PAMI-244022 format. One record per residue (C-alpha): residue number from 1; x, y, z. Coordinates in Angstrom, 1 decimal. Example, Ala and Ser with C-alpha at 12.3 -4.5 7.8 and 13.67 -1.06 7.14 Angstrom:
residues 2
<atom resi="1" c1="12.3" c2="-4.5" c3="7.8"/>
<atom resi="2" c1="13.7" c2="-1.1" c3="7.1"/>
//
This chain:
residues 209
<atom resi="1" c1="31.8" c2="-176.4" c3="207.9"/>
<atom resi="2" c1="34.1" c2="-179.2" c3="209.1"/>
<atom resi="3" c1="37.2" c2="-178.4" c3="210.7"/>
<atom resi="4" c1="40.7" c2="-179.1" c3="209.1"/>
<atom resi="5" c1="40.9" c2="-182.5" c3="210.7"/>
<atom resi="6" c1="37.5" c2="-183.7" c3="209.8"/>
<atom resi="7" c1="37.8" c2="-184.4" c3="206.1"/>
<atom resi="8" c1="37.3" c2="-188.1" c3="205.6"/>
<atom resi="9" c1="39.5" c2="-190.6" c3="203.8"/>
<atom resi="10" c1="39.2" c2="-190.7" c3="200.1"/>
<atom resi="11" c1="36.3" c2="-192.8" c3="198.8"/>
<atom resi="12" c1="37.0" c2="-196.2" c3="197.3"/>
<atom resi="13" c1="34.9" c2="-197.2" c3="194.4"/>
<atom resi="14" c1="32.3" c2="-199.8" c3="194.5"/>
<atom resi="15" c1="32.3" c2="-199.9" c3="190.7"/>
<atom resi="16" c1="34.1" c2="-197.7" c3="188.2"/>
<atom resi="17" c1="37.4" c2="-196.0" c3="188.9"/>
<atom resi="18" c1="40.5" c2="-196.3" c3="190.9"/>
<atom resi="19" c1="41.2" c2="-193.8" c3="193.7"/>
<atom resi="20" c1="42.6" c2="-190.6" c3="192.5"/>
<atom resi="21" c1="42.1" c2="-191.4" c3="188.8"/>
<atom resi="22" c1="40.5" c2="-188.0" c3="188.0"/>
<atom resi="23" c1="41.1" c2="-184.4" c3="189.2"/>
<atom resi="24" c1="38.5" c2="-182.8" c3="191.5"/>
<atom resi="25" c1="38.0" c2="-179.1" c3="190.4"/>
<atom resi="26" c1="34.3" c2="-179.1" c3="190.0"/>
<atom resi="27" c1="33.7" c2="-181.2" c3="192.9"/>
<atom resi="28" c1="35.6" c2="-179.0" c3="195.2"/>
<atom resi="29" c1="34.0" c2="-175.9" c3="193.8"/>
<atom resi="30" c1="30.5" c2="-177.2" c3="194.4"/>
<atom resi="31" c1="31.7" c2="-178.1" c3="197.9"/>
<atom resi="32" c1="32.6" c2="-174.5" c3="198.5"/>
<atom resi="33" c1="29.1" c2="-173.6" c3="197.5"/>
<atom resi="34" c1="26.9" c2="-175.8" c3="199.7"/>
<atom resi="35" c1="26.5" c2="-177.0" c3="203.2"/>
<atom resi="36" c1="28.4" c2="-179.3" c3="205.5"/>
<atom resi="37" c1="26.8" c2="-182.5" c3="204.3"/>
<atom resi="38" c1="27.8" c2="-181.8" c3="200.7"/>
<atom resi="39" c1="31.2" c2="-180.7" c3="201.8"/>
<atom resi="40" c1="31.9" c2="-184.1" c3="203.3"/>
<atom resi="41" c1="30.6" c2="-185.8" c3="200.1"/>
<atom resi="42" c1="32.1" c2="-183.6" c3="197.4"/>
<atom resi="43" c1="35.6" c2="-183.3" c3="198.9"/>
<atom resi="44" c1="35.8" c2="-187.0" c3="198.2"/>
<atom resi="45" c1="34.2" c2="-187.3" c3="194.9"/>
<atom resi="46" c1="36.1" c2="-186.8" c3="191.7"/>
<atom resi="47" c1="34.6" c2="-184.2" c3="189.4"/>
<atom resi="48" c1="34.1" c2="-184.8" c3="185.6"/>
<atom resi="49" c1="36.0" c2="-183.2" c3="182.6"/>
<atom resi="50" c1="34.3" c2="-180.3" c3="181.0"/>
<atom resi="51" c1="33.6" c2="-182.1" c3="177.7"/>
<atom resi="52" c1="30.2" c2="-183.7" c3="177.3"/>
<atom resi="53" c1="29.8" c2="-187.2" c3="176.4"/>
<atom resi="54" c1="26.9" c2="-189.0" c3="174.5"/>
<atom resi="55" c1="26.8" c2="-191.9" c3="177.0"/>
<atom resi="56" c1="27.9" c2="-190.6" c3="180.4"/>
<atom resi="57" c1="29.9" c2="-192.9" c3="182.7"/>
<atom resi="58" c1="28.2" c2="-193.8" c3="186.0"/>
<atom resi="59" c1="30.0" c2="-194.7" c3="189.1"/>
<atom resi="60" c1="28.8" c2="-195.8" c3="192.4"/>
<atom resi="61" c1="30.8" c2="-195.3" c3="195.8"/>
<atom resi="62" c1="30.4" c2="-195.8" c3="199.4"/>
<atom resi="63" c1="32.6" c2="-194.4" c3="202.1"/>
<atom resi="64" c1="32.4" c2="-195.6" c3="205.8"/>
<atom resi="65" c1="34.8" c2="-194.6" c3="208.4"/>
<atom resi="66" c1="35.9" c2="-192.4" c3="211.3"/>
<atom resi="67" c1="37.8" c2="-189.2" c3="211.8"/>
<atom resi="68" c1="38.9" c2="-186.8" c3="214.7"/>
<atom resi="69" c1="38.9" c2="-183.1" c3="214.6"/>
<atom resi="70" c1="41.3" c2="-181.9" c3="217.3"/>
<atom resi="71" c1="40.3" c2="-178.3" c3="217.1"/>
<atom resi="72" c1="36.6" c2="-178.3" c3="216.2"/>
<atom resi="73" c1="35.3" c2="-174.9" c3="215.0"/>
<atom resi="74" c1="38.5" c2="-173.3" c3="216.6"/>
<atom resi="75" c1="37.4" c2="-174.3" c3="220.2"/>
<atom resi="76" c1="40.7" c2="-176.2" c3="220.9"/>
<atom resi="77" c1="38.6" c2="-179.3" c3="221.8"/>
<atom resi="78" c1="38.4" c2="-182.7" c3="220.0"/>
<atom resi="79" c1="35.2" c2="-183.9" c3="218.3"/>
<atom resi="80" c1="35.1" c2="-187.5" c3="217.0"/>
<atom resi="81" c1="33.4" c2="-188.1" c3="213.6"/>
<atom resi="82" c1="31.7" c2="-191.2" c3="212.2"/>
<atom resi="83" c1="30.4" c2="-191.2" c3="208.5"/>
<atom resi="84" c1="28.6" c2="-193.4" c3="206.1"/>
<atom resi="85" c1="28.2" c2="-191.8" c3="202.6"/>
<atom resi="86" c1="26.8" c2="-193.4" c3="199.4"/>
<atom resi="87" c1="27.3" c2="-191.5" c3="196.0"/>
<atom resi="88" c1="26.3" c2="-192.1" c3="192.5"/>
<atom resi="89" c1="28.2" c2="-189.8" c3="190.0"/>
<atom resi="90" c1="27.8" c2="-189.2" c3="186.2"/>
<atom resi="91" c1="31.0" c2="-188.1" c3="184.5"/>
<atom resi="92" c1="30.3" c2="-185.8" c3="181.6"/>
<atom resi="93" c1="26.5" c2="-186.0" c3="181.8"/>
<atom resi="94" c1="24.5" c2="-184.6" c3="178.8"/>
<atom resi="95" c1="23.2" c2="-181.5" c3="180.7"/>
<atom resi="96" c1="26.0" c2="-180.5" c3="183.0"/>
<atom resi="97" c1="29.7" c2="-180.9" c3="183.5"/>
<atom resi="98" c1="29.3" c2="-182.9" c3="186.7"/>
<atom resi="99" c1="26.4" c2="-184.6" c3="188.4"/>
<atom resi="100" c1="25.9" c2="-186.7" c3="191.6"/>
<atom resi="101" c1="23.3" c2="-188.0" c3="193.9"/>
<atom resi="102" c1="24.1" c2="-188.8" c3="197.5"/>
<atom resi="103" c1="22.8" c2="-189.9" c3="200.9"/>
<atom resi="104" c1="24.7" c2="-190.0" c3="204.1"/>
<atom resi="105" c1="24.8" c2="-190.0" c3="207.8"/>
<atom resi="106" c1="27.6" c2="-188.2" c3="209.9"/>
<atom resi="107" c1="27.7" c2="-188.4" c3="213.7"/>
<atom resi="108" c1="29.6" c2="-185.9" c3="215.7"/>
<atom resi="109" c1="30.5" c2="-186.9" c3="219.3"/>
<atom resi="110" c1="32.2" c2="-185.1" c3="222.2"/>
<atom resi="111" c1="34.3" c2="-187.9" c3="223.6"/>
<atom resi="112" c1="34.5" c2="-186.0" c3="227.1"/>
<atom resi="113" c1="30.7" c2="-185.6" c3="227.6"/>
<atom resi="114" c1="29.1" c2="-188.2" c3="225.2"/>
<atom resi="115" c1="27.1" c2="-185.3" c3="223.6"/>
<atom resi="116" c1="26.2" c2="-186.2" c3="220.0"/>
<atom resi="117" c1="24.8" c2="-184.4" c3="217.0"/>
<atom resi="118" c1="23.7" c2="-186.3" c3="213.8"/>
<atom resi="119" c1="23.9" c2="-184.9" c3="210.2"/>
<atom resi="120" c1="21.8" c2="-186.4" c3="207.6"/>
<atom resi="121" c1="21.8" c2="-185.5" c3="203.9"/>
<atom resi="122" c1="20.3" c2="-186.7" c3="200.6"/>
<atom resi="123" c1="19.8" c2="-185.3" c3="197.2"/>
<atom resi="124" c1="21.3" c2="-184.3" c3="194.0"/>
<atom resi="125" c1="23.9" c2="-181.7" c3="192.8"/>
<atom resi="126" c1="25.2" c2="-180.7" c3="189.5"/>
<atom resi="127" c1="27.8" c2="-178.0" c3="188.1"/>
<atom resi="128" c1="28.2" c2="-176.5" c3="184.8"/>
<atom resi="129" c1="30.4" c2="-173.8" c3="183.2"/>
<atom resi="130" c1="27.9" c2="-171.2" c3="181.8"/>
<atom resi="131" c1="30.2" c2="-168.6" c3="180.6"/>
<atom resi="132" c1="33.9" c2="-167.8" c3="179.9"/>
<atom resi="133" c1="37.0" c2="-170.0" c3="179.4"/>
<atom resi="134" c1="37.6" c2="-172.6" c3="182.2"/>
<atom resi="135" c1="41.3" c2="-171.9" c3="181.9"/>
<atom resi="136" c1="40.7" c2="-168.1" c3="182.6"/>
<atom resi="137" c1="37.8" c2="-166.0" c3="183.8"/>
<atom resi="138" c1="34.6" c2="-168.0" c3="183.9"/>
<atom resi="139" c1="31.3" c2="-168.6" c3="185.7"/>
<atom resi="140" c1="30.2" c2="-172.0" c3="187.1"/>
<atom resi="141" c1="26.6" c2="-172.6" c3="188.0"/>
<atom resi="142" c1="25.9" c2="-175.0" c3="190.9"/>
<atom resi="143" c1="22.4" c2="-176.4" c3="191.6"/>
<atom resi="144" c1="21.6" c2="-178.5" c3="194.7"/>
<atom resi="145" c1="18.3" c2="-180.2" c3="195.2"/>
<atom resi="146" c1="17.0" c2="-182.2" c3="198.1"/>
<atom resi="147" c1="18.2" c2="-182.2" c3="201.7"/>
<atom resi="148" c1="21.8" c2="-180.6" c3="201.8"/>
<atom resi="149" c1="21.8" c2="-180.9" c3="205.6"/>
<atom resi="150" c1="19.8" c2="-181.7" c3="208.6"/>
<atom resi="151" c1="21.3" c2="-181.6" c3="212.1"/>
<atom resi="152" c1="19.5" c2="-183.4" c3="214.8"/>
<atom resi="153" c1="20.1" c2="-183.7" c3="218.5"/>
<atom resi="154" c1="19.5" c2="-186.9" c3="220.5"/>
<atom resi="155" c1="15.7" c2="-187.5" c3="220.8"/>
<atom resi="156" c1="14.8" c2="-186.1" c3="217.4"/>
<atom resi="157" c1="15.2" c2="-182.5" c3="217.9"/>
<atom resi="158" c1="16.2" c2="-180.5" c3="214.8"/>
<atom resi="159" c1="18.9" c2="-178.0" c3="215.2"/>
<atom resi="160" c1="18.9" c2="-176.7" c3="211.8"/>
<atom resi="161" c1="17.5" c2="-177.8" c3="208.3"/>
<atom resi="162" c1="18.4" c2="-176.9" c3="204.7"/>
<atom resi="163" c1="16.1" c2="-178.4" c3="202.2"/>
<atom resi="164" c1="14.6" c2="-177.6" c3="198.7"/>
<atom resi="165" c1="16.4" c2="-176.1" c3="195.8"/>
<atom resi="166" c1="19.2" c2="-173.7" c3="195.7"/>
<atom resi="167" c1="21.5" c2="-172.4" c3="192.9"/>
<atom resi="168" c1="24.8" c2="-170.6" c3="193.0"/>
<atom resi="169" c1="26.8" c2="-168.8" c3="190.4"/>
<atom resi="170" c1="30.6" c2="-168.7" c3="191.2"/>
<atom resi="171" c1="33.1" c2="-166.8" c3="189.3"/>
<atom resi="172" c1="36.9" c2="-168.1" c3="188.9"/>
<atom resi="173" c1="40.0" c2="-167.1" c3="187.3"/>
<atom resi="174" c1="41.2" c2="-170.5" c3="186.4"/>
<atom resi="175" c1="40.9" c2="-172.4" c3="189.5"/>
<atom resi="176" c1="41.1" c2="-169.3" c3="191.8"/>
<atom resi="177" c1="37.8" c2="-168.4" c3="193.3"/>
<atom resi="178" c1="36.8" c2="-164.7" c3="192.8"/>
<atom resi="179" c1="33.1" c2="-164.3" c3="194.0"/>
<atom resi="180" c1="29.8" c2="-166.0" c3="194.6"/>
<atom resi="181" c1="26.2" c2="-165.1" c3="194.1"/>
<atom resi="182" c1="23.0" c2="-167.1" c3="195.2"/>
<atom resi="183" c1="20.6" c2="-166.7" c3="192.2"/>
<atom resi="184" c1="17.7" c2="-168.9" c3="193.3"/>
<atom resi="185" c1="16.4" c2="-170.2" c3="196.6"/>
<atom resi="186" c1="13.3" c2="-172.4" c3="197.2"/>
<atom resi="187" c1="12.8" c2="-173.8" c3="200.7"/>
<atom resi="188" c1="14.6" c2="-173.1" c3="203.9"/>
<atom resi="189" c1="18.4" c2="-172.7" c3="203.6"/>
<atom resi="190" c1="19.6" c2="-171.0" c3="206.8"/>
<atom resi="191" c1="23.1" c2="-172.3" c3="206.3"/>
<atom resi="192" c1="23.4" c2="-170.7" c3="202.9"/>
<atom resi="193" c1="21.8" c2="-167.4" c3="204.2"/>
<atom resi="194" c1="24.5" c2="-167.4" c3="207.0"/>
<atom resi="195" c1="27.3" c2="-167.7" c3="204.4"/>
<atom resi="196" c1="27.8" c2="-171.1" c3="205.8"/>
<atom resi="197" c1="28.9" c2="-169.6" c3="209.3"/>
<atom resi="198" c1="25.9" c2="-171.4" c3="211.0"/>
<atom resi="199" c1="27.7" c2="-174.7" c3="211.4"/>
<atom resi="200" c1="30.3" c2="-173.3" c3="213.9"/>
<atom resi="201" c1="27.6" c2="-171.0" c3="215.5"/>
<atom resi="202" c1="25.4" c2="-173.9" c3="216.7"/>
<atom resi="203" c1="27.5" c2="-176.9" c3="216.9"/>
<atom resi="204" c1="30.0" c2="-176.1" c3="219.9"/>
<atom resi="205" c1="27.0" c2="-175.5" c3="222.2"/>
<atom resi="206" c1="25.1" c2="-178.6" c3="220.9"/>
<atom resi="207" c1="28.1" c2="-180.8" c3="221.5"/>
<atom resi="208" c1="28.8" c2="-179.5" c3="225.1"/>
<atom resi="209" c1="31.8" c2="-177.5" c3="224.2"/>
//
């Protein structure tokens, strides 16, 4: 996962809504369930209200910028981050509470050595409350399809790759996270299998820290 300093600026709309115009509970919950690429995306995308709509609203976004993590993965060292993310979101789609597709590229650079790692991601994600009361105890099912994350070193070497289809069920009491279970996996998902610890296990060495 990204360090505390690596969350990008809030996405501005290409079409659709103003910044900050909707709450983000489902987007943040889905971010908690998936890999680093989706975290970058979903921490900046507004989630939908729970009610379903006959004609879901569609919004398109792009976020391009830079950031700095001054304590990357707890190493005490700085990593510079550049990102370019494109998102299409459906608010209150007919078959879920929230749905989005995304593509993006994130470049991590060690300013002292010039070492870089590139993250690519592309695919679709959705979240739906499948049982309980969203204000109380409830279960939300998250589905991620496509390429949640591919980390590559210069020259084309792949450091780690998550791809395919994965489904999580998370239990909440209101907005408080209780537990998570992976209920379906198709394709390699080493980040998920490591309980999303893999990022900080491989990235410091790859960036020369």
